[in-house]
N, C-alpha and C positions, 0 to 999 in steps of 0.2 A: 318658746313653741308655743303655743294651742296648748293647753292640757287635754282637750276635745279630741285632739289627734290621735290620740291612744283608742278612743274608741271606731273611729276611723279606719286604724288598720289592723282591730281587729274581725272587723266586716270585711277584710280584704283575704286575711288569711281563711275566715270560715267558709267563704268563696273557695279557696281553691283545696281545700278539706274535701268539700261536700263534693266538688268535680272529680277529686282523686280517687273519695271512696268506693266509686261506684265500681273502681279496679278493683277492690279489695279479693285477693284470692286467685285472679284469672288469668297468672302468670303472663302477664302483660307489664311489665316496670315500666317500661317504653311509654305508652297509652298510658299510663297513671303518673307519668310524670309530666307527661306532654298538657293532659288534660288539669292540672294544679299550678300548670307554667302558663295557659290559658287565659283562667279561671283568674289566677293571682292580678296577670297586667289588665286585664279586662276591669277589674274591681277597682288599683288601682288609678283609674282615668276617671275614679269621682273624689278621691282627695283632694284637698285644698294645699297643695304643695307643688313647687317645679322642685323635681327628685331627679337624682342623677343615680344610677345602679352602678356600686365600688363594688358590690360582689352579687354576683348574678348565673346565671345559666352557663356561662360563656364567653366568647368572644364576638364580636358581630357575625364574623364569618359560618360560627359553629354552634350558634344558637336561633332560632326562630325569631324568639320573645325572649325579653327583660335580661339579655345582652350587657355586657360589661360596656358602661358610655354610654347606657342607653336612657333616654329623658322619657319621666314616666312623671304621673299628676297632670291637675288641673292646668300648672303651669300660674300656679297664684305665684308671689312673691318671695314666699316664704324658699329659700335656698338648702337642700337637704341632698344628704349622704344616704343611699338605700343597700340595705343588706339584705338580699333574699334567699330563703333555700324551700323555694314552691312546696318540694316534697323531701324531706329529711327521711329516709329512708325506703327508696323505689323496691328495692327488694322485700325489704319486709308487706308493703303493702299487695304486690306480687304474689308471696307467699299467703300472705292471711296471718302475718305474725304482730306481734305489741310494740309501739314505741313509735310509730313512723306518727309525724307532724308537718304542719306547714308553719314556717315562720318566716318573720320580716324584724328587723332592725333598723334603728331611724334615728339620725344625729343631724344637726345641723353640719353644712357645708363643712369640710376637710376634715371633720374630726374621727371619721370611722378610715381605718389599717383599708389601703388599697392593697389586700392581700394577693401576690399571687395564686396561681392553682395549681400549688404543691402541697409538699407535706410537711404537716409542722408538730415539733415536739409538744407538750403539753401537759400544764398543771393546773388544777382546780381544785377550789375549795369553797365551802360556805361563808356567810358572815361571820361566825366566831373563832374561824382557820385563818381569816384574812391576813396579811401580813407576816403571816408564820411560814409560808414556804417558798423554795427557793429552788427552780428549776436545776440550777445546777449543782445544789449540792447531793452528797450520796442517798439515796430511797430512806436506807434507814432514817435517818437525819432529819429526812422527810414526814413520815411515817410517827417519828417520835415528837415531832414539834406539834401535828393534827394531832393527835391523841393526846396531849399536852393540852391545847388550847380546847379540846373538846371534854375535858376530864374524865377519858375513858381509858382503859385497859388497850395495848394494841394488839392483845386478841378482840378488841369489841370494835375495833376499827374495822370497816369495809372498805373495800379500794375499787372502784368501777373501771374493768381496761377489755380494750376492745378484741375478740377472740380473733389475732394474727398471729403465723410465723412470728414475725418482726417482734412482737412482744413475750417471746418465750421467754427469756433472763430475766426480763425484769421480773413477770411471775413468778419464777423460781425465788426471785431475792423476798420477796413483798410474803410470800409464805414462807423462807427459811426468816423473816423478821418478827410473823408471827400474825401478821394482817390478817384479814376474812379478803376473797374477792370474789369480786358479782364480773363475769364474763356478759360482753354484748358481741353481738353480731353487725350492728348495721346501727346510724345515728348517731353520730355525735354532738349533735347539739342537746338533742334529747338527753343524754347521758351525761355532759355536764352542766346542764341544767339541772339536774338531779341535788349534785351536791348542795344545792341554797337552798330544798327545803328536808325537816328533820326527818320529816313522815314517811319520804322514801327510804330512808335507813343506807343510803348512801353519803361516804363523808366525804369521800376524793375521788377525782380523776384524772389516770398517769397513762401516759403511752403517745404515740405516734398516729396523727390523723390530718385532713385536710385543713389545711391554713385559711382559705374561707370561714371554714365552719366555726374556725378559733374565734374569728372575730365575731361573729354573731353571736355563739354561747360568751363571750367577753362582755357585749352589752345587755344580755339579762341579768350576767353576774353582777354586776357594774350594781343595777337597778337594784338586786336583793341585796348588795353590801359584801359580795364575796367578791373573788377573786381566779384569776384566771393568767398565769404566766404561758407563753409559748416562745420558739426560736424556731426559727425557717430550717426546714432540714431538707431539701429535696435529693430524691433517690434516684435522679437517672439525669442525663445529657439533657434530656426536652426539659424536666423539669426545671436543671440549670439556665436552661436558655429562657424561658418562661421570665424567671425572675431577672435576667439580666434585658428585660428587654421590657421590665419593669422599674427599672434603674437599681437593681440591687446589686451592690458589690457582693466579694468573698467574704469582704470583712463584716458588710452586712449583714450575710448570714451568720457571723459570731454573736453577733448580739441579742441577749435578751431583751424580748418584748413582754414591756411590762404593761398593767392595766390602762392607764396614759396613752400609749405605744399606739393599743390595740383601737383603744376607744377613749378619747379626748372629753375632758367637762362634764357636767351632769345633766345637758339638755338630749337627754338618751330616751327612746322609746322601746318598749321591744313585744311583740305581740306571738302566738302560738296558739293555736287547734289543732288537738290531735285527731287525728285519721285513724288511727288503731288503738284500743285500748293499752295502755301505756302506765310507765309507774307513777306520772304526774298527771296525764289529762286520760280521760274517756275519748275513746271513737266515735265515728260516726253513727248513728244509729237512723235506720231508715224505717217510718213506719206506715199505713195505708195514707191512701187519700192525699199521696206527691205532698207528705211531710217529712222532715227530719230535724234532729236534735245533734248539736255541737256542745261541745265544753273545750274552753277558751281560757288561756291566762294571758292578761297584758299588765306589764309595767312601765313604769316612769321613774330614769335617775332621781329626778329634782324631788321627787315628793318622798320617794321612796314606796309609791304605793303600788300595792300589786292587786289586782283583779281577777277572780277566776269568774267567768261567766257562761253559763246556760243557756242556748238559745233553740227554740223551737223554730223550723222554716218551713214557710210554705213553698214548695220548690217549681209551684206552676204560677206562681205571684213574684217572681224576682225573672228580669228579662235576661241578665246576665246569666241564669243557669239554663233557663229553658232555650235560649241558643245553642250551650255550651253542649246538651245535651241531645241537639239535633245534629251536629258535628260529632259526636264521640259514639253515636248512636246509642246511646244508654249503657253504654260498655255493652 
Protein backbone atom coordinates (compact mmCIF):
# COMPACT_ATOMS: atom_id res chain seq x y z
CA UNK A 1 0.00 0.00 0.00
CA UNK A 2 1.09 3.55 -0.71
CA UNK A 3 2.96 4.99 2.27
CA UNK A 4 1.21 8.32 1.70
CA UNK A 5 -1.98 6.72 3.02
CA UNK A 6 -0.55 7.23 6.50
CA UNK A 7 -0.95 10.98 6.23
CA UNK A 8 -4.43 10.55 4.77
CA UNK A 9 -5.43 8.57 7.86
CA UNK A 10 -4.13 11.14 10.30
CA UNK A 11 -6.24 13.79 8.58
CA UNK A 12 -9.26 11.60 9.37
CA UNK A 13 -8.42 11.26 13.07
CA UNK A 14 -7.74 15.01 13.26
CA UNK A 15 -11.26 15.78 12.01
CA UNK A 16 -12.82 13.32 14.46
CA UNK A 17 -10.83 14.80 17.35
CA UNK A 18 -11.67 18.41 16.45
CA UNK A 19 -15.38 17.60 16.21
CA UNK A 20 -15.49 15.64 19.45
CA UNK A 21 -13.35 18.02 21.50
CA UNK A 22 -16.08 20.66 21.30
CA UNK A 23 -17.95 18.49 23.83
CA UNK A 24 -15.12 18.48 26.39
CA UNK A 25 -16.52 18.54 29.92
CA UNK A 26 -20.09 19.18 28.78
CA UNK A 27 -21.52 15.95 30.23
CA UNK A 28 -22.75 14.71 26.85
CA UNK A 29 -20.85 11.54 25.93
CA UNK A 30 -23.39 10.57 23.27
CA UNK A 31 -23.02 13.92 21.53
CA UNK A 32 -19.23 13.71 21.74
CA UNK A 33 -19.21 10.22 20.23
CA UNK A 34 -21.65 11.14 17.47
CA UNK A 35 -19.60 14.19 16.51
CA UNK A 36 -16.46 12.03 16.25
CA UNK A 37 -18.31 9.43 14.18
CA UNK A 38 -19.74 12.06 11.83
CA UNK A 39 -16.36 13.69 11.34
CA UNK A 40 -14.47 10.47 10.77
CA UNK A 41 -16.89 9.12 8.21
CA UNK A 42 -17.02 12.30 6.15
CA UNK A 43 -13.24 12.66 6.19
CA UNK A 44 -12.72 9.01 5.24
CA UNK A 45 -14.66 9.48 2.03
CA UNK A 46 -11.69 11.51 0.75
CA UNK A 47 -9.19 8.67 1.31
CA UNK A 48 -8.03 6.78 -1.79
CA UNK A 49 -9.11 3.27 -0.77
CA UNK A 50 -12.00 0.88 -1.06
CA UNK A 51 -12.43 0.18 2.61
CA UNK A 52 -14.66 -2.08 4.65
CA UNK A 53 -15.22 -1.48 8.35
CA UNK A 54 -14.46 -4.69 10.25
CA UNK A 55 -14.45 -2.98 13.64
CA UNK A 56 -16.71 0.01 14.09
CA UNK A 57 -19.49 1.60 16.08
CA UNK A 58 -21.74 -1.49 15.93
CA UNK A 59 -23.93 -3.45 13.55
CA UNK A 60 -25.86 -1.69 10.80
CA UNK A 61 -29.14 -1.60 12.75
CA UNK A 62 -27.45 -0.24 15.90
CA UNK A 63 -25.20 2.51 14.57
CA UNK A 64 -26.03 5.34 12.16
CA UNK A 65 -22.51 5.48 10.77
CA UNK A 66 -19.29 3.49 10.60
CA UNK A 67 -21.13 0.25 11.28
CA UNK A 68 -19.44 -3.12 10.84
CA UNK A 69 -19.55 -4.06 7.16
CA UNK A 70 -19.96 -0.49 5.91
CA UNK A 71 -17.91 0.47 2.86
CA UNK A 72 -15.96 3.71 3.16
CA UNK A 73 -13.30 5.53 1.20
CA UNK A 74 -13.62 7.01 -2.29
CA UNK A 75 -13.78 3.62 -4.01
CA UNK A 76 -10.22 3.33 -5.32
CA UNK A 77 -8.97 -0.17 -6.17
CA UNK A 78 -6.97 -0.71 -2.97
CA UNK A 79 -9.18 -3.01 -0.86
CA UNK A 80 -8.57 -2.63 2.86
CA UNK A 81 -9.93 -3.58 6.26
CA UNK A 82 -10.66 -0.65 8.54
CA UNK A 83 -10.85 -0.68 12.33
CA UNK A 84 -12.08 2.54 13.90
CA UNK A 85 -12.76 3.98 17.31
CA UNK A 86 -13.77 7.57 16.58
CA UNK A 87 -13.74 8.32 20.31
CA UNK A 88 -11.83 6.00 22.62
CA UNK A 89 -12.99 7.37 25.94
CA UNK A 90 -16.50 8.81 25.64
CA UNK A 91 -16.86 9.38 29.39
CA UNK A 92 -13.39 10.96 29.49
CA UNK A 93 -14.49 13.68 27.09
CA UNK A 94 -17.83 14.07 28.83
CA UNK A 95 -16.10 14.64 32.17
CA UNK A 96 -13.12 16.57 30.83
CA UNK A 97 -10.65 13.83 31.83
CA UNK A 98 -7.32 12.86 30.19
CA UNK A 99 -6.40 10.24 27.56
CA UNK A 100 -9.33 10.44 25.12
CA UNK A 101 -8.21 9.80 21.53
CA UNK A 102 -9.57 9.21 18.02
CA UNK A 103 -8.01 6.15 16.36
CA UNK A 104 -7.88 4.22 13.07
CA UNK A 105 -6.08 1.05 12.02
CA UNK A 106 -5.92 -0.09 8.39
CA UNK A 107 -4.54 -3.18 6.65
CA UNK A 108 -5.11 -5.09 3.39
CA UNK A 109 -8.40 -6.95 3.05
CA UNK A 110 -8.54 -10.00 5.31
CA UNK A 111 -5.68 -8.90 7.57
CA UNK A 112 -7.57 -7.51 10.58
CA UNK A 113 -9.43 -9.93 12.84
CA UNK A 114 -13.19 -9.39 12.70
CA UNK A 115 -13.53 -9.49 16.48
CA UNK A 116 -16.99 -9.80 18.02
CA UNK A 117 -18.21 -7.00 20.27
CA UNK A 118 -17.37 -8.83 23.46
CA UNK A 119 -14.71 -8.85 26.15
CA UNK A 120 -11.16 -10.03 25.61
CA UNK A 121 -8.45 -10.95 28.09
CA UNK A 122 -5.31 -9.07 27.04
CA UNK A 123 -1.64 -8.71 27.78
CA UNK A 124 0.49 -6.14 25.96
CA UNK A 125 4.11 -5.00 26.03
CA UNK A 126 6.47 -2.80 24.05
CA UNK A 127 9.31 -3.83 21.72
CA UNK A 128 11.89 -4.87 24.33
CA UNK A 129 9.55 -7.41 25.93
CA UNK A 130 7.92 -8.70 22.73
CA UNK A 131 8.10 -12.49 22.55
CA UNK A 132 8.51 -12.81 26.32
CA UNK A 133 4.87 -12.86 27.41
CA UNK A 134 2.36 -15.69 27.64
CA UNK A 135 -1.27 -14.87 28.34
CA UNK A 136 -1.85 -18.34 29.80
CA UNK A 137 1.11 -18.19 32.19
CA UNK A 138 0.74 -17.09 35.82
CA UNK A 139 0.89 -13.35 36.45
CA UNK A 140 4.11 -13.72 38.42
CA UNK A 141 5.84 -15.51 35.54
CA UNK A 142 4.89 -12.76 33.09
CA UNK A 143 6.04 -10.02 35.45
CA UNK A 144 9.40 -11.73 35.94
CA UNK A 145 9.84 -12.26 32.20
CA UNK A 146 9.05 -8.64 31.33
CA UNK A 147 11.24 -7.28 34.12
CA UNK A 148 14.15 -9.39 32.85
CA UNK A 149 13.59 -8.24 29.25
CA UNK A 150 13.59 -4.60 30.35
CA UNK A 151 16.53 -5.08 32.71
CA UNK A 152 14.44 -3.80 35.61
CA UNK A 153 13.68 -4.96 39.10
CA UNK A 154 10.08 -6.08 39.43
CA UNK A 155 9.60 -3.27 41.94
CA UNK A 156 10.36 -0.79 39.12
CA UNK A 157 7.91 -2.39 36.68
CA UNK A 158 4.66 -0.48 35.99
CA UNK A 159 1.57 -2.41 34.92
CA UNK A 160 -1.45 -0.50 33.64
CA UNK A 161 -4.81 -2.04 34.60
CA UNK A 162 -8.37 -0.81 34.10
CA UNK A 163 -10.01 0.12 37.39
CA UNK A 164 -12.83 -2.43 37.41
CA UNK A 165 -14.10 -4.94 40.02
CA UNK A 166 -13.30 -7.82 37.64
CA UNK A 167 -9.61 -7.02 38.06
CA UNK A 168 -9.55 -7.09 41.86
CA UNK A 169 -7.77 -10.45 42.15
CA UNK A 170 -5.30 -9.53 39.41
CA UNK A 171 -4.43 -6.26 41.11
CA UNK A 172 -3.84 -8.04 44.41
CA UNK A 173 -1.55 -10.57 42.72
CA UNK A 174 0.46 -7.86 40.93
CA UNK A 175 0.92 -6.09 44.25
CA UNK A 176 1.94 -9.32 45.97
CA UNK A 177 4.66 -9.90 43.40
CA UNK A 178 5.85 -6.33 43.93
CA UNK A 179 5.21 -4.45 40.68
CA UNK A 180 3.81 -0.93 40.51
CA UNK A 181 0.25 -0.42 39.22
CA UNK A 182 -1.24 2.43 37.24
CA UNK A 183 -5.04 2.32 37.14
CA UNK A 184 -7.07 3.87 34.33
CA UNK A 185 -10.80 4.43 34.13
CA UNK A 186 -11.46 4.22 30.40
CA UNK A 187 -9.59 4.10 27.10
CA UNK A 188 -8.33 0.60 26.35
CA UNK A 189 -6.48 1.55 23.18
CA UNK A 190 -4.52 4.46 24.65
CA UNK A 191 -3.52 2.32 27.64
CA UNK A 192 -2.17 -0.50 25.46
CA UNK A 193 -0.29 1.87 23.15
CA UNK A 194 1.42 3.45 26.15
CA UNK A 195 3.40 0.22 26.64
CA UNK A 196 5.17 0.86 23.34
CA UNK A 197 6.77 4.16 24.40
CA UNK A 198 9.34 4.15 27.19
CA UNK A 199 8.75 7.76 28.17
CA UNK A 200 5.15 7.00 29.23
CA UNK A 201 6.54 4.96 32.13
CA UNK A 202 4.13 2.11 31.34
CA UNK A 203 5.74 -1.30 30.83
CA UNK A 204 2.84 -3.68 30.51
CA UNK A 205 -0.95 -3.86 30.16
CA UNK A 206 -2.98 -6.66 31.71
CA UNK A 207 -6.70 -7.21 32.08
CA UNK A 208 -10.03 -7.76 30.39
CA UNK A 209 -11.40 -5.14 28.01
CA UNK A 210 -13.12 -4.80 24.65
CA UNK A 211 -12.12 -7.26 21.92
CA UNK A 212 -12.47 -4.70 19.09
CA UNK A 213 -10.19 -2.32 20.97
CA UNK A 214 -7.73 -5.19 21.33
CA UNK A 215 -7.40 -5.52 17.56
CA UNK A 216 -6.87 -1.77 17.12
CA UNK A 217 -4.22 -1.73 19.85
CA UNK A 218 -2.54 -4.79 18.31
CA UNK A 219 -2.22 -2.90 15.02
CA UNK A 220 -0.47 -0.01 16.76
CA UNK A 221 1.86 -2.30 18.68
CA UNK A 222 2.74 -4.19 15.51
CA UNK A 223 3.86 -0.89 13.99
CA UNK A 224 6.01 -0.27 17.08
CA UNK A 225 7.45 -3.77 17.30
CA UNK A 226 5.56 -4.57 20.51
CA UNK A 227 3.16 -7.42 21.16
CA UNK A 228 -0.43 -7.98 22.24
CA UNK A 229 -1.94 -11.38 23.00
CA UNK A 230 -5.65 -11.89 23.51
CA UNK A 231 -8.25 -14.46 24.38
CA UNK A 232 -11.97 -13.87 23.90
CA UNK A 233 -13.78 -13.68 27.21
CA UNK A 234 -17.56 -13.32 26.71
CA UNK A 235 -19.16 -12.49 30.04
CA UNK A 236 -22.86 -12.92 29.27
CA UNK A 237 -25.26 -14.98 27.15
CA UNK A 238 -25.67 -11.98 24.86
CA UNK A 239 -21.92 -11.80 24.25
CA UNK A 240 -21.79 -15.56 23.62
CA UNK A 241 -24.49 -15.08 20.99
CA UNK A 242 -22.46 -12.33 19.28
CA UNK A 243 -19.53 -14.72 19.07
CA UNK A 244 -21.70 -17.44 17.52
CA UNK A 245 -23.13 -14.99 14.97
CA UNK A 246 -19.59 -14.31 13.73
CA UNK A 247 -18.74 -18.00 13.54
CA UNK A 248 -16.82 -18.40 16.80
CA UNK A 249 -17.27 -21.84 18.38
CA UNK A 250 -16.68 -22.75 22.02
CA UNK A 251 -13.37 -24.27 20.95
CA UNK A 252 -12.38 -20.99 19.29
CA UNK A 253 -12.98 -19.15 22.54
CA UNK A 254 -10.21 -21.19 24.17
CA UNK A 255 -7.70 -20.18 21.51
CA UNK A 256 -4.90 -17.77 22.31
CA UNK A 257 -4.92 -14.99 19.71
CA UNK A 258 -1.35 -14.05 18.93
CA UNK A 259 -0.26 -10.97 17.06
CA UNK A 260 -0.57 -12.61 13.64
CA UNK A 261 -4.10 -13.78 14.49
CA UNK A 262 -5.13 -10.25 15.39
CA UNK A 263 -3.24 -8.39 12.66
CA UNK A 264 -1.67 -10.27 9.74
CA UNK A 265 1.41 -9.10 7.87
CA UNK A 266 3.25 -5.81 7.97
CA UNK A 267 1.15 -3.69 5.60
CA UNK A 268 -0.46 -2.05 8.58
CA UNK A 269 -1.16 1.62 9.25
CA UNK A 270 -2.26 3.25 12.49
CA UNK A 271 -3.20 6.82 13.32
CA UNK A 272 -4.43 8.55 16.46
CA UNK A 273 -5.14 12.13 17.48
CA UNK A 274 -5.44 13.35 21.04
CA UNK A 275 -8.79 14.78 22.12
CA UNK A 276 -7.90 15.45 25.75
CA UNK A 277 -4.35 15.64 27.13
CA UNK A 278 -2.87 12.22 27.82
CA UNK A 279 0.26 10.22 28.54
CA UNK A 280 1.13 10.02 24.85
CA UNK A 281 -0.74 12.77 23.00
CA UNK A 282 -1.78 16.31 23.82
CA UNK A 283 -5.43 17.21 23.46
CA UNK A 284 -7.08 19.66 21.09
CA UNK A 285 -6.38 23.32 21.90
CA UNK A 286 -8.73 25.98 20.54
CA UNK A 287 -7.34 29.42 19.75
CA UNK A 288 -9.08 32.61 18.69
CA UNK A 289 -9.85 33.44 15.05
CA UNK A 290 -11.39 30.01 14.36
CA UNK A 291 -8.17 28.05 14.73
CA UNK A 292 -7.16 24.97 16.73
CA UNK A 293 -4.12 22.79 17.28
CA UNK A 294 -3.98 18.97 17.23
CA UNK A 295 -1.31 16.48 18.25
CA UNK A 296 -1.26 13.12 16.46
CA UNK A 297 0.80 10.00 15.93
CA UNK A 298 0.86 7.98 12.71
CA UNK A 299 2.67 4.68 12.21
CA UNK A 300 3.49 2.22 9.46
CA UNK A 301 4.49 -1.34 10.32
CA UNK A 302 6.40 -2.08 7.11
CA UNK A 303 8.92 0.71 7.63
CA UNK A 304 8.62 0.97 11.41
CA UNK A 305 8.19 4.72 11.01
CA UNK A 306 6.47 6.59 13.83
CA UNK A 307 5.63 10.25 13.24
CA UNK A 308 4.27 12.73 15.74
CA UNK A 309 2.43 15.56 14.03
CA UNK A 310 1.45 18.96 15.37
CA UNK A 311 -1.05 20.72 13.14
CA UNK A 312 -2.77 24.11 13.19
CA UNK A 313 -6.24 24.08 11.63
CA UNK A 314 -8.28 26.99 10.30
CA UNK A 315 -11.71 25.72 11.26
CA UNK A 316 -13.66 28.07 8.99
CA UNK A 317 -11.69 26.91 5.92
CA UNK A 318 -12.46 23.21 6.31
CA UNK A 319 -15.84 22.40 4.73
CA UNK A 320 -16.25 19.20 6.78
CA UNK A 321 -15.72 21.01 10.07
CA UNK A 322 -17.92 23.94 9.06
CA UNK A 323 -20.80 21.55 8.32
CA UNK A 324 -20.18 19.54 11.50
CA UNK A 325 -20.32 22.65 13.64
CA UNK A 326 -23.65 23.60 12.04
CA UNK A 327 -25.05 20.11 12.69
CA UNK A 328 -23.87 19.94 16.29
CA UNK A 329 -24.64 23.54 17.09
CA UNK A 330 -20.99 24.22 17.98
CA UNK A 331 -21.72 21.95 20.98
